[in-house]
N, C-alpha and C positions, 0 to 999 in steps of 0.2 A: 219486755213490755214495749209495744209500739210507741214511738215518739211522734207526737203531732207536729205538723209544720210550724205551728205557732211557738213551739218550744225551742226552735232553732234561733239563736241570736240574729237579729236583723243585720248586724255589722259584719257577719261572716257569710260571704257568698257561697252558695251550694257548690259551685264549680269555679275554681280559680286557676287559671293557666299560669304555670311557672314562667317567669320572665327569662328570656335568653340571657346568657351570661358570657362576657368576654373577659379573658384573663389578660392583664397588662403586666408584662415582665420587665422590671427594672427600667421603666421609662423615665427620662428627665422630668422633673416636677411640672414644668410648664407644658410639656408635650402631653403628659398624663392628664392634666386638667383639660386641655383642649380636646383630646381624643374622647375623654369621658363625657364632655358636654355634647360632642357630636353624636355619640351612641345614645345618650340619654334622650336627645330630641327624637330619636327613632324608636324609643321605648325599649332600649336594650341596656341592661345593667353591666357595669364594669367592676372587676375585682383586681386589686393590685396584689401581685405576688412576687416575692423576692426570688431570684434565680435558685437559691439554695433550697427553696420549697417547691421546685418544679415537679417533684414527684407527686404533687397533688393531681397532675394530669393523669396519673395512673388509677386514681380512685374517685375522682370527681368529674362530673360531666360539664363541659364548657362547649358553647357553640362556636366560639372563635377565640383567638389570642392575638396579641400585638407584641412584638419584640424587636429590639434593635438588631440590625443585621451585622452583628459583630461576631467575635470568636465563640461566644456562648450559644449563638443561635442554633447551630447544627444539633447540639445535644438536646436542646429543648424541643426542636421540631421532631427529631427522631423519637423522643420520649412520647410526644403526642401521637405520632403516626403509628407507634407500636402499641398504643393503648386500645383495648377493645372498645371503650366508650368514646374515645376521641380520635379514632383513626381518620375520620372524615372532617375533622375540625377545620374551620376556615382560618387560615394563617395570614396575618398582615405583617409585613416587615416595616420597620421604621428607618428611613435614611439608607445609607449604604450606596455603593456604586452599582453600575450595571453588571460589573463582574461579580459583585456580591450576590445579586439576584440570580445570576446564572449558576453560581456555586451551589445554590439550594434548589435549583430547578427540578432535580430528580426527586425532591421531596414535595414537589407541587406547592410551592409558595403561591398564595392566591392573589395578593395585591400588595402594593407598597405605598406607605405615606412618605412622600418626598420631603426632604429637609432642605432649607428651613421650612418648618411646618406652617402652613397658612390656613386660616380658618375656612375660607371658601373652598379651597382644594380638598381639605380634609372632610368637610361636610359633603362635598360632591362624591367622594369615594365611598363614604359610609352609606349614603343614599343609594348609590348604584349597586351596592352589595347587600343591603339590609334584608332583601327578600330571602337570600340564601341563608343568612344568619338566623332569620326567624322561621326557616323551614316552610316558607310559603312558595313551594316549588311550582304550583300551577300557574303562577303569574311570573315566574322567572325561569327560563329554560336555558339561558346562557350561563356558563360557569366561569367565573373569573379564576384563572390559573396561569401561573408563569412557568413555562417549561421551554427548553431549547427545541427549536423546530428546524429541521433540515429541509431546504427547498431546492428541488431540481427543476430547472426551467427547460423549455422545449429546445433551446439552442445548445443545450449541454452544460450551461453554466450552473453553478451551485452557490447558494448563499445560506447563511444561518440567521435566524431571527428568534425573538422571544414572544411567545403567545401572550395575549392579554385576556381574551375570552374565547371559550370554545363551546360550540353547540353541535348537535348532530348534523346541522346543515352547513356549518362553516366555522371560520375563526378569524379573530382580529389579531394582528401581530405588530411588532415594532422591531426595527433593525437598522444597522448602519447603511445597509444596501437594500434598495426597494426594487422589486421586479416591475416590469412594465404593466401599465393598466391594460386589462383585457388579456394578458398573457396566460397561457396554459402552463400549469405547474403540477408537481407531485410533491406533497409534503409528507414528512415522516417525523414521528415523535412518540414518546412513551408517557404514561400517566399512572403513577403509583402501581396499582395491580394490573394495569393494562400494558402488556409488552409492546414493543415498538410496532407501530402500525403505519402503513403507507396508504395515502388517499389522493386521488387526482382532484384537481380543482382549477378555478380560474380567478385571477385577481380582479375584483369588482369595484374597489375604491382605494384611493390613496390620499393621504393628507400631508400637509406641509411639514408636520413634525415627524415624518418618516414612519407613521403608522399606516397600515393597509389591511384590507380585508380580502379573504379568500372564500369563495363559495364552493363547497364540495360538489363533485360530479354525482348527481343522484343515481346514475347507472353503475357507479363503482360499488360492487358488492362488499368490498373491504370496509366500507363505511358502517356496515352493520355492527362490527365489533365495537366501534366508538359509541354508537347509539346504545348498545347494550350496557356498556360501561357507564354512560351518563345516567341511564335509568337506575342502575344498581347504586350509583353514587348518591342519587337523590333519595332513594328509598332506604338507604342504610341508617 
């Protein structure tokens, strides 16, 4: 028998969007509270999970997870990346050294909450990545991802840096050595299902904290592979 609209309880909306969920793995209590507050202000729910229950990543959908960059991190990240439902999960590290970040770069660590954890810095990080967590891709085309990037310079020199954000048009990086502003370079890197790719570019900005930006050469046809990967990443 058809049900009239008036029969539906007013307290139950006809369409309710499921809130994005972020799994918190074994965070110190103070850190968990602060991270939870930051995500809550962005309309994102957090769920605390003990490392021994990490297998929840195999059968539950999470939009992101936060975990300390310790010995247990690799197993949890690999578990998430191998899951059909969470292979594209946004992964935040907590603390750790630059070497720790590089250790997990092949697994595409997305961003890191630096320790000691500060409210303003944590809030800034959540706000800068919330669009990706909420799947609002039309308004967010840069993907925060940390992976090792090889940089070959025009004079034959080579340096290594860590990516911070990547788009089809360029990338921001941080490293101990910074190429010259305006310098022509060729970068190479790999991303999860994207085998190593090489793209020409130019250094367009440099900051005092050794971060810098590279704009890809629009005429370099190899950039197409990266663009296709980004589209697939956002649509997965």
